[in-house]
KESEVO-295161 format. One record per residue (C-alpha): residue in one letter; x, y, z. Coordinates in steps of 0.05 Angstrom, whole numbers, padded with zeros to 5 digits, always signed. Example, Ala and Ser with C-alpha at 12.3 -4.5 7.8 and 13.67 -1.06 7.14 Angstrom:
# KESEVO-295161
A+00246-00090+00156
S+00273-00021+00143
//
This chain:
# KESEVO-295161
M-01141-00851-00477
K-01168-00800-00429
F-01196-00825-00363
L-01220-00800-00297
H-01181-00829-00238
L-01221-00830-00172
A-01208-00864-00106
D-01228-00863-00033
L-01299-00840-00040
H-01315-00868+00029
F-01390-00864+00020
G-01423-00864+00088
R-01365-00831+00124
L-01375-00799+00192
L-01334-00738+00215
Y-01334-00732+00291
G-01400-00770+00290
R-01431-00726+00236
S-01455-00760+00172
L-01424-00733+00109
I-01474-00765+00062
E-01505-00698+00043
D-01435-00671+00026
Q-01421-00734-00014
K-01487-00729-00052
H-01470-00657-00069
F-01402-00679-00094
V-01432-00732-00140
E-01490-00691-00167
N-01460-00622-00171
I-01386-00634-00182
L-01370-00704-00207
L-01424-00716-00259
P-01420-00645-00289
A-01344-00655-00295
I-01355-00721-00331
D-01404-00688-00379
R-01355-00632-00392
E-01291-00672-00400
Q-01321-00734-00434
P-01269-00785-00409
D-01262-00851-00446
A-01265-00889-00380
I-01272-00879-00305
L-01226-00915-00256
I-01244-00918-00182
A-01186-00946-00142
G-01219-00973-00080
D-01254-00952-00016
V-01321-00937-00048
Y-01351-00946+00021
D-01326-00926+00089
R-01347-00990+00123
Q-01348-01063+00102
I-01421-01065+00121
A-01442-01001+00086
S-01502-00960+00107
T-01565-00960+00063
E-01552-00887+00046
A-01482-00903+00023
I-01506-00962-00020
A-01560-00918-00051
L-01508-00865-00069
F-01462-00915-00102
D-01521-00945-00139
A-01539-00875-00164
L-01467-00862-00186
I-01459-00926-00227
T-01528-00917-00257
A-01510-00846-00280
I-01443-00871-00309
S-01478-00927-00346
A-01530-00879-00374
R-01473-00839-00404
S-01445-00902-00438
I-01377-00891-00405
P-01341-00954-00383
A-01318-00957-00311
V-01270-01002-00273
I-01278-01005-00198
I-01236-01044-00147
S-01250-01058-00074
G-01206-01026-00020
N-01191-01044+00052
H-01254-01007+00076
D-01300-01044+00027
G-01335-01110+00037
P-01313-01145-00027
E-01365-01200-00024
R-01421-01149-00017
M-01393-01105-00073
A-01391-01166-00119
I-01467-01172-00124
G-01488-01165-00196
T-01418-01158-00224
G-01432-01203-00283
L-01493-01164-00305
L-01459-01097-00293
A-01399-01118-00335
R-01445-01126-00394
L-01464-01053-00384
G-01391-01031-00382
I-01386-01026-00305
H-01330-01073-00284
I-01327-01084-00208
V-01266-01126-00189
T-01263-01154-00118
T-01222-01218-00126
L-01148-01229-00138
T-01160-01282-00191
A-01198-01231-00234
A-01139-01182-00229
F-01098-01224-00277
T-01148-01220-00334
P-01141-01151-00365
I-01202-01109-00380
E-01194-01080-00450
I-01221-01011-00466
G-01200-00984-00533
D-01125-00994-00541
V-01113-01001-00466
Q-01107-01062-00421
I-01128-01048-00349
F-01106-01095-00294
A-01152-01083-00234
L-01119-01106-00170
P-01164-01100-00108
Y-01136-01091-00038
F-01103-01155-00013
D-01064-01182+00045
P-01002-01225+00033
A-01036-01289+00054
Q-01089-01280+00000
M-01036-01267-00053
R-00995-01327-00031
A-01056-01371-00038
V-01074-01345-00108
L-01003-01348-00135
G-00987-01414-00100
D-00922-01387-00071
D-00914-01395+00005
T-00847-01358+00003
L-00879-01290-00009
R-00876-01246+00053
G-00900-01174+00056
A-00937-01130+00007
G-00875-01112-00034
P-00855-01183-00056
C-00929-01200-00067
M-00938-01140-00112
R-00875-01158-00152
A-00900-01229-00162
A-00969-01203-00183
V-00940-01154-00233
E-00896-01208-00262
R-00957-01251-00276
M-00993-01190-00306
T-00937-01172-00353
A-00943-01242-00383
Q-01012-01221-00406
F-00988-01156-00439
A-01010-01145-00511
P-00951-01110-00545
D-00995-01064-00587
K-01034-01036-00527
K-01021-00989-00468
H-01022-01019-00399
I-01053-00990-00336
L-01053-01019-00266
M-01104-01002-00212
A-01085-01018-00141
H-01104-01001-00070
C-01041-01002-00029
F-00988-00960+00007
A-00932-00939-00040
A-00868-00929-00001
G-00850-00857+00014
S-00920-00829+00005
M-00953-00778+00051
T-01007-00803+00099
S-01064-00770+00136
D-01099-00783+00203
S-01161-00809+00168
E-01125-00869+00138
S-01123-00932+00180
Q-01052-00940+00205
I-01063-01015+00206
F-01055-01014+00131
V-00999-00963+00125
G-00924-00973+00130
G-00877-01029+00149
S-00888-01095+00114
G-00946-01062+00077
D-00900-01017+00038
V-00898-01028-00038
P-00834-01003-00072
T-00854-00957-00130
D-00806-00992-00178
C-00856-01049-00178
F-00899-01006-00223
A-00846-00996-00277
P-00877-01041-00331
F-00941-01000-00334
D-00956-00936-00373
Y-00995-00910-00313
V-01015-00935-00244
A-01080-00910-00213
L-01073-00917-00138
G-01122-00911-00081
H-01114-00914-00005
L-01080-00848+00013
H-01124-00786+00017
A-01074-00733-00007
S-01068-00726-00083
Q-00995-00742-00099
R-00947-00777-00144
A-00917-00843-00124
G-00854-00856-00163
E-00846-00843-00237
N-00912-00869-00265
A-00961-00878-00207
R-01008-00829-00174
Y-01058-00826-00117
A-01121-00789-00137
G-01134-00774-00063
S-01203-00770-00031
P-01251-00720-00063
L-01271-00692+00006
K-01233-00679+00070
Y-01245-00736+00118
S-01206-00710+00179
V-01183-00644+00207
D-01113-00667+00191
E-01132-00660+00117
S-01154-00588+00125
H-01092-00563+00088
Q-01100-00610+00029
K-01123-00585-00039
K-01176-00634-00064
S-01184-00644-00139
L-01209-00688-00195
T-01154-00725-00232
F-01160-00731-00307
V-01104-00771-00341
T-01088-00777-00415
V-01044-00836-00436
D-01013-00836-00505
D-00948-00854-00541
A-00913-00795-00508
G-00929-00821-00438
F-00983-00793-00392
Q-01008-00724-00375
V-01045-00707-00310
D-01095-00650-00305
L-01121-00633-00236
Y-01187-00595-00228
P-01196-00563-00159
L-01259-00580-00120
T-01304-00534-00081
P-01343-00577-00030
L-01410-00563+00000
R-01374-00551+00066
D-01300-00545+00078
V-01261-00575+00137
R-01219-00522+00172
K-01178-00506+00234
V-01193-00438+00264
S-01155-00403+00320
G-01164-00338+00358
T-01192-00309+00422
M-01264-00319+00441
E-01278-00246+00426
E-01247-00251+00357
L-01283-00314+00339
L-01351-00289+00364
A-01341-00224+00325
A-01323-00262+00261
G-01382-00309+00270
Q-01431-00252+00282
A-01405-00217+00220
Q-01413-00280+00178
S-01430-00348+00204
T-01402-00409+00170
A-01429-00479+00156
D-01359-00508+00148
Y-01336-00563+00193
V-01288-00528+00241
E-01241-00546+00297
I-01229-00485+00340
E-01167-00470+00381
L-01177-00415+00433
T-01117-00371+00448
D-01146-00332+00508
E-01100-00322+00567
A-01156-00341+00615
P-01203-00399+00625
L-01270-00398+00588
F-01334-00432+00607
R-01379-00469+00558
P-01341-00443+00498
A-01374-00492+00450
D-01444-00470+00470
R-01425-00397+00458
L-01393-00410+00391
R-01441-00461+00361
P-01495-00410+00340
Y-01444-00381+00291
Y-01407-00446+00276
P-01464-00497+00272
N-01418-00552+00248
L-01368-00542+00303
L-01327-00606+00312
S-01287-00590+00375
V-01259-00534+00417
R-01189-00535+00447
N-01171-00483+00500
L-01096-00471+00500
W-01100-00441+00570
F-01119-00509+00599
A-01064-00543+00559
R-01012-00496+00588
Q-01033-00513+00659
N-01006-00583+00649
T-00945-00568+00607
D-00915-00501+00629
P-00878-00506+00697
T-00880-00431+00707
M-00956-00434+00710
Q-00953-00472+00775
T-00929-00409+00812
Y-00995-00376+00793
R-01041-00430+00819
E-01080-00386+00867
Q-01084-00330+00815
D-01110-00380+00764
Q-01164-00405+00811
T-01185-00333+00820
A-01186-00324+00745
I-01229-00387+00738
F-01278-00359+00789
S-01280-00292+00755
G-01291-00324+00688
F-01347-00367+00715
L-01385-00306+00742
R-01375-00269+00676
D-01391-00325+00627
V-01443-00366+00664
C-01475-00317+00712
G-01469-00256+00668
T-01439-00211+00721
E-01371-00181+00734
V-01334-00203+00797
Q-01335-00154+00856
P-01282-00145+00910
E-01327-00177+00963
D-01338-00237+00917
L-01263-00247+00911
A-01254-00240+00986
L-01307-00293+01000
F-01278-00339+00947
S-01207-00333+00975
S-01233-00347+01045
L-01269-00410+01024
L-01210-00432+00983
Q-01164-00424+01044
E-01213-00464+01087
M-01212-00521+01037
E-01136-00522+01034
D-01131-00522+01110
A-01180-00580+01114
Q-01138-00620+01065
//
């Protein structure tokens, strides 16, 4: 069986207050659906966090509706679980009707113990859960933490295994030892939320969601990762589509790199260098800029934004050094003069003159005497 493993779509995501819905539409229409048509998977697995918020925006709901409509039109079965960002009750609308069309949306723990059979594969779709929910479903008040809960859930699932079929688990959780990103809620990562990867041993493959970096988790589990970069911390990550083939020999993973509508990048350099680069070729990418000038700069964002229209933030290392480098304190008066000179140059459009510096120094001295 060949399937497409997706996760962490986060439809409706905001990046520094900017809506990414246009980027997400581009991903679905120009990357995802053409890849499905080209690769012809036997099934599509989406391992949680379809939405970015439990009360999703109308644009996010419309995009998910368009996605499952397109998948159904291609007669490809899909299994979708809810993640910690999703509102499971809202996602559950129409699940009975959609299941008849081959779109299985699983949002309850009780449904996770009834396998979905596609071809010669049994798929156990386990949505995001907290230990209290699992204790209630399993009727075992002794379970504490995500690890013991997962072990107990897997034990019940293995009792449903058909010996002549392959077995796949879908889950939205934090597998111990995995690499996290800033865009993942730390409330749901680490500590008692860790799931030991040996819990997954009975399955032929485990399709995980929750962490945004594509990565293995133990011997037979994998995070697909988010298809787009959802924080500057993810700027170094290589996003991809994950196609997995499961057969008697085990499983094979094929990663297809993605080219987004706009990338998320960190850029550093002096103001002069960045302006020159922007004037030579402006960029629509989402960028966080770090200025390396040895002097203060005024209104840097306003000066850079014409060439970096999706500028997220600007950090001036000169200001950071004022608070962290003790040697800079000996140059306090010189720095104030540099600030004044920079203000005249960048805001007033004029170079500082000797008489300007003399007047500034005089006024500065009067202020210090008054204090």
